[in-house]
Structure formats: C-alpha cells, structure tokens
C-alpha positions in Angstrom: -11.5 -3.1 -0.5 -7.9 -2.2 -2.0 -6.7 0.2 0.0 -3.0 2.3 -1.0 0.1 1.9 1.0 2.0 5.7 0.2 6.2 4.3 1.0 9.4 5.4 -0.6 10.4 2.0 -2.3 9.5 -1.6 -1.3 13.3 -2.6 0.3 14.2 -4.6 3.5 13.1 -2.1 6.1 11.3 -1.0 9.2 8.2 0.7 7.5 8.2 -2.0 4.5 9.0 -5.3 6.6 5.8 -4.1 8.9 3.8 -3.7 6.0 4.6 -6.6 4.3 4.1 -9.0 7.3 0.7 -7.4 7.2 -0.3 -8.4 3.6 0.8 -12.1 4.5 -1.4 -12.8 6.8 -4.2 -10.4 5.8 -7.3 -11.7 4.6 -7.5 -10.8 1.1 -10.6 -11.8 -0.2 -11.2 -8.5 2.5 -8.2 -6.3 2.2 -5.9 -5.7 -0.8 -2.7 -3.6 -0.5 -1.5 -2.0 -3.3 1.3 0.2 -3.1 2.3 3.8 -4.3 5.9 4.4 -4.3 8.4 6.6 -5.1 11.4 5.0 -7.3 11.1 3.6 -10.6 13.2 1.0 -10.2 12.5 -2.4 -8.9 12.8 -2.8 -5.1 13.4 -6.0 -2.5 9.9 -6.7 -2.1 8.2 -6.6 -6.2 8.0 -9.7 -6.6 6.1 -10.8 -3.6 3.6 -8.1 -3.2 2.7 -9.0 -7.0 2.3 -13.0 -6.6 -0.1 -11.8 -3.4 -2.0 -9.7 -5.8 -0.8 -6.1 -5.0 -0.1 -3.8 -7.8 2.9 -1.5 -8.1 2.2 2.7 -8.7 5.3 4.8 -9.4 5.2 8.6 -8.3 8.6 10.5 -8.6 10.4 11.2 -6.0 9.2 14.2 -4.2 12.5 17.1 -3.4 10.8 20.2 -2.5 11.6 22.0 -6.2 8.9 19.3 -8.4 5.7 19.9 -5.7 3.6 20.8 -8.6 4.7 17.8 -10.4 4.7 15.7 -7.7 0.9 16.8 -6.7 -0.2 16.7 -10.0 0.7 12.8 -10.2 -0.7 11.8 -7.1 -3.9 14.1 -8.3 -4.0 11.8 -11.6 -3.5 8.4 -9.9 -6.6 8.8 -7.5 -8.4 10.2 -10.7 -7.3 7.1 -12.2 -7.8 4.8 -9.8 -11.4 5.2 -7.4 -10.9 1.7 -6.1 -8.3 3.0 -3.6 -11.1 3.9 -1.1 -8.3 4.2 2.0 -4.8 5.6 1.4 -2.6 4.8 4.2 1.0 7.0 4.3 4.6 5.9 5.8 5.5 9.2 4.7 5.7 11.9 6.3 7.5 14.4 4.4 5.2 14.1 1.4 2.0 13.5 2.9 0.9 17.4 2.8 1.0 17.0 -0.7 -0.9 13.2 -1.4 -3.4 12.9 1.9 -4.7 15.9 0.5 -4.9 15.1 -3.3 -6.6 11.8 -1.7 -8.9 13.3 0.3 -9.9 15.5 -2.2 -11.0 12.6 -3.7 -12.9 11.7 -1.4 -11.1 8.7 0.5 -10.2 7.8 3.6 -7.0 9.1 4.3 -4.3 7.3 7.6 -1.2 8.7 8.3 1.8 6.3 10.2 4.4 7.2 12.7 7.2 4.6 12.4 10.2 6.3 13.9 10.7 8.7 17.1 12.0 12.6 16.0 16.4 12.3 16.3 16.8 15.6 16.8 20.2 15.6 17.2 20.2 15.0 13.1 20.3 17.8 11.2 18.0 16.4 8.0 15.8 15.6 10.9 14.8 19.0 11.9 13.8 19.6 8.3 12.3 16.6 7.8 9.7 18.2 10.7 9.3 20.9 8.7 8.2 18.8 5.3 5.7 16.6 8.3 3.6 19.2 10.1 1.3 19.7 6.4 0.2 16.0 7.0 -1.2 16.5 10.3 -4.1 19.0 8.6 -5.1 16.0 6.1 -5.3 12.9 8.0 -8.0 11.3 9.0 -6.6 9.1 10.9 -3.5 8.3 13.0 -1.2 5.7 13.8 2.1 4.8 16.1 4.7 2.0 16.2 4.8 3.3 19.7 3.6 6.2 22.5 7.3 7.6 22.3 6.5 8.0 17.8 2.9 9.1 17.9 3.9 11.9 21.1 7.2 13.2 18.6 5.4 13.1 14.9 2.0 14.2 16.1 2.3 15.7 19.0 -0.1 15.3 22.6 -2.9 17.0 21.6 -3.5 14.1 18.4 -1.4 11.1 20.1 -4.2 11.6 23.1 -7.1 12.3 20.8 -9.8 9.3 20.0 -7.9 9.6 16.2 -4.5 8.2 16.9 -3.8 4.5 18.4 -0.5 2.6 18.5 -0.1 -0.2 16.6 2.4 -2.9 17.5 4.6 -3.8 15.1 3.6 -7.7 14.5 5.4 -10.6 14.1 4.6 -13.9 12.6 6.5 -15.4 15.7 6.1 -18.8 14.5 8.7 -17.9 12.0 11.0 -17.7 15.1 10.3 -20.3 17.7 13.1 -21.7 18.7 14.5 -24.4 21.0 18.0 -24.8 22.1 17.8 -28.0 19.6 17.6 -25.6 16.6 19.9 -23.1 17.9 22.5 -25.2 18.4 21.7 -26.5 14.6 22.0 -22.9 13.4 24.8 -22.2 14.8 26.9 -25.4 12.8 24.8 -24.3 10.2 27.1 -21.4 10.0 30.1 -23.3 10.6 29.7 -20.9 14.4 29.1 -24.3 16.5 32.3 -23.3 19.0 31.9 -19.0 18.7 30.0 -16.7 20.7 27.6 -15.7 18.2 26.9 -12.0 18.4 24.8 -10.3 16.2 23.2 -6.7 14.7 20.3 -6.2 11.8 19.2 -2.8 10.8 20.8 -0.8 8.3 23.8 1.1 7.7 23.2 4.3 9.0 23.9 6.8 11.6 20.9 5.4 14.2 21.3 2.5 14.3 25.0 3.8 15.8 27.4 0.3 14.3 30.5 2.8 15.3 29.8 2.6 18.3 28.5 -1.3 18.2 31.5 -2.2 17.1 33.9 -0.8 19.9 31.5 -2.4 22.3 32.3 -5.7 20.4 36.2 -4.5 21.0 35.5 -4.7 24.7 33.6 -8.0 24.4 36.4 -10.2 22.1 39.1 -8.9 24.8 37.0 -11.4 27.4 35.8 -13.8 24.9 37.6 -14.4 21.5 35.8 -16.7 20.9 33.5 -14.1 19.8 32.0 -13.2 16.2 30.0 -10.5 14.9 27.2 -10.7 12.3 26.1 -7.5 11.0 23.2 -8.4 8.3 21.9 -5.2 6.5 23.1 -2.7 3.9 23.2 0.8 3.7 25.3 4.0 2.7 27.8 3.1 6.3 28.8 0.3 5.4 31.7 1.2 3.9 32.8 3.0 7.0 31.7 0.4 9.7 34.6 -2.3 7.4 37.0 0.3 7.8 36.4 0.7 11.5 36.2 -3.1 12.1 40.1 -3.6 10.2 41.1 -0.4 12.5 40.4 -2.3 15.6 41.7 -5.2 14.2 38.5 -7.6 13.8 38.2 -7.5 10.2 38.6 -11.5 11.3 35.7 -11.1 13.6 32.9 -8.9 12.5 31.3 -10.7 9.6 28.8 -8.4 7.0 26.2 -10.7 5.7 23.9 -8.3 4.1 20.6 -8.5 3.4 18.9 -11.6 3.9 16.0 -13.3 2.7 16.6 -16.2 6.0 16.8 -13.2 9.2 14.8 -16.0 11.4 18.0 -18.7 10.9 20.1 -16.3 11.7 18.6 -14.5 14.7 18.4 -18.8 15.9 21.9 -18.4 15.7 22.8 -15.6 17.7 23.8 -16.1 21.7 23.6 -12.1 21.9 21.6 -9.6 19.9 23.1 -5.9 20.9 21.0 -2.8 19.2 22.7 0.8 20.5 20.5 2.7 18.3 20.3 6.6 19.2 16.7 6.4 19.1 14.4 4.0 17.5 10.0 4.0 16.9 9.5 0.2 18.0 12.1 -1.1 15.5 11.5 -4.8 14.2 14.3 -6.2 14.6 13.9 -6.4 18.1 10.9 -7.4 18.7 11.9 -10.8 16.1 15.3 -11.2 18.1 13.0 -11.6 21.3 10.8 -14.3 19.5 13.4 -16.4 18.5 14.9 -16.0 22.7 18.0 -14.5 21.5 19.2 -12.3 25.0 18.8 -9.2 23.8 20.9 -5.6 24.8 18.9 -1.9 24.2 19.7 1.0 24.5 17.4 3.6 26.3 16.8 5.0 22.3 14.8 2.5 22.1 11.2 2.5 23.1 10.3 0.7 26.9 7.3 -1.3 24.7 10.2 -2.8 22.6 10.7 -5.4 26.2 8.5 -7.3 24.9 10.1 -10.8 26.8 12.7 -11.5 29.7 15.3 -11.8 27.3 15.5 -7.8 26.9 17.3 -5.1 28.6 18.1 -1.8 27.6 21.1 0.5 28.4 22.1 3.9 28.4 24.6 5.0 25.7 25.7 6.9 28.3 27.3 3.9 30.0 30.1 3.5 27.7 31.6 1.0 25.6 32.9 -1.2 28.8 29.6 -0.9 31.0 28.0 -2.2 27.4 30.3 -4.8 26.8 29.6 -6.2 30.5 26.3 -6.3 30.1 26.4 -8.1 27.1 28.1 -11.0 28.2 25.9 -11.0 31.5 22.5 -11.1 28.8 24.8 -13.7 26.7 24.9 -15.7 29.9 20.6 -15.6 30.6 19.5 -18.9 31.8 16.1 -19.1 30.8 14.4 -21.8 27.4 14.8 -19.8 24.4 11.6 -21.2 23.3 9.2 -19.1 26.0 10.4 -16.3 23.4 7.8 -16.5 20.8 5.1 -17.0 23.7 6.0 -13.6 25.7 6.0 -11.8 22.4 2.6 -12.9 21.4 1.7 -12.1 24.7 2.8 -8.7 24.9 0.6 -7.9 21.9 3.2 -8.6 19.0 1.2 -11.2 17.0 0.9 -10.0 13.6 -2.5 -11.9 13.4 -4.2 -10.2 15.4 -2.5 -6.3 14.9 -3.5 -7.3 10.8 -7.5 -8.2 12.0 -7.2 -5.0 13.7 -5.9 -3.0 10.9 -8.8 -4.7 8.8 -11.7 -3.4 10.8 -10.6 0.2 11.0 -9.7 0.4 7.5 -13.7 -0.6 7.1 -15.1 1.3 9.5 -12.9 4.3 8.0 -14.4 3.1 4.4 -17.9 3.5 5.7 -17.6 6.6 6.6 -17.0 7.4 2.8 -20.2 8.2 0.2 -20.4 5.4 -2.0 
C-alpha cells in the first residue's frame, strides 16, 4: 500500500524528521511512503526518499489567494494517483482543502498535530483560523503529545476514539553512548578540555535562542571553558550571531549549521539546553536523552518529553541566572550515559514499535474503503 504524506518541504525539521525516521524502518513491502510537498525545489531528504522507493510530487505553496488553483492541483493529483489509499496530512493550514479532495476521491485521511498553539505569536492565531476546516474532513487524528492533540484538535476530538497520541520515535541504536564514546566524540570535535553545551533546532522565535545565549553568558562566567554548539538554520540565525558578538561570546559559540551527523554531536555534548517557548514534542529532546546527555528543558516542552532520568524542566520565568545554575547542576549529573537509550525505549519512543503501530492503523483505515 502506498501512503501519501502531505508536508511542506522535506528539509530537516521536526515533522520531517519524524516521517523520515518512520520511512527508514517501515516494512516497505507493506507500506511505502510517497510525498506531496509544497515547494518546487529539491530538499534535504529528497535523495534519500527516492533511494528508499518513495516518490515526490509537487504542488504550489498555499497562500489563500491561490485557493482555487491549489484545490484544482490536489484534485488532479488524487485523480491521477488512485494508488494512494491513505493520505496523511502534516500541514494544518490547508488541510481543509487537500484532505477534502482526498475524501471526495475515496481516500482515508489522517491529520497529524506536531505542535502546540503559540498564541503569543500573531501568525499562530491566523494559522488556528485557517486550520479549523481540516478538523471536519479527517477520518483519524494523530498527535505527538497530549498537549499538541488538545490544542490543535480540541478536547472533544482528542478524547474520542478517532484520536491517538503517537510518540515521536527514534532509532535508539544510533544514539547509544557510553563514557568512552562520549570522550572520543569530544576529542574528535577538538573540545576534549571543554564543557560542551549543545542545542539542536531551527533559528525561529519559538526556539528562544536569544534567551539561550543570555543563559550561556551567565554559565560562561562560571565556566570559562564552556562552549555552546548550535545545530540548525533558520531566519533568525544572523540575529543570534549578532547577539553572540554583542555578548562577547563569538569565540565561545559555534554555529554548526544543518548536520547529517547529529548523533555524533549529541554524543559529544556534556549538556543539552532547550528553552523553547512552547513545543509539541521536539525530536531533539528525545534524541539527546537517548544519547544520555544531561538535559534542561523549559516548561514549554511537554511533560511527556521527559523520557529518561537525564532530563528536568524549568520555567522560563525563573530567569537567566537560575537557568545557568540549573544547567550546571544537570551537567554534574552522575549517571551512566549508556542508560539513556534504554530509558527512551522503555518510555515508548522506540521507532520500530511506532512504525508497526502506524502500519496497522493505515491497514485498518484502508480496509474500510471500497475496492
């Protein structure tokens, strides 16, 4: 069975990473993913998708003004591709269109929430308004966390039999790390004598890099050997670089860009700090714990992200000084790193179990369709 994943652009990011993790371990004799993307350019994961047997189809980026053209493109796709028995949507803003056309074409439809609502940002309020029609045309609803499900779908849908929380699984074998591997990873990066603080995430408002740099400045006052490694890219990167210069930290903050070897970096981290304003269930938090990295998250990260004994949460209102002190306490955590991967698997974040559950869901949804 071929399942169509409807998504923005297959670059490295939260939802995209979730889908790729699933594609890599899915039994492709039973389920093969294809992708309907909203960009005309090649993306980070395109080569891998095609190597794994996936097909990539392109539609225009939806912008409200092109609603008629966008609907026509979706209608034509479903007419031309009857092999897509299930349509799994990861974009909420235009789900009311593409899922509606999928249903009219006789397909089973799934709507997936990967984030909580960021009401403090005006664009999120617009998104919430645009996303409402999608709630009426989905056969089933998935959420990465209870918070993401309730916020996006409402309490009635979330508590119904048509909605389930599907944890963002990871391949724990890629992240398993003992003390020897940790020391080697630091040495490989030329940071053997440093306290390595890390963050993985796009440079966008919700990730709160500005606060992170202020915390690191306080931490660096106490630990001049500390270095901050930032993995990712995004529209605010130049602003964060400027802030690092203004704080006199340009020699201590390393902008690593988008990496193919994130597990290698996580194994080198002595501490992972993630002060997001609000999140659904960020993959980076699970990956860091799987690598056995002591972690400090904001309370904007859901409680369900605490998948191990390596992580704790702290309210952003506690302030930069309290965050710096808590971060150093976490860095001193005395627990074998190798236990992280086992903790994460026991907490339900094993990608192979998630993939099997999802394949079974697709089969059940498809079985209700006419042949």
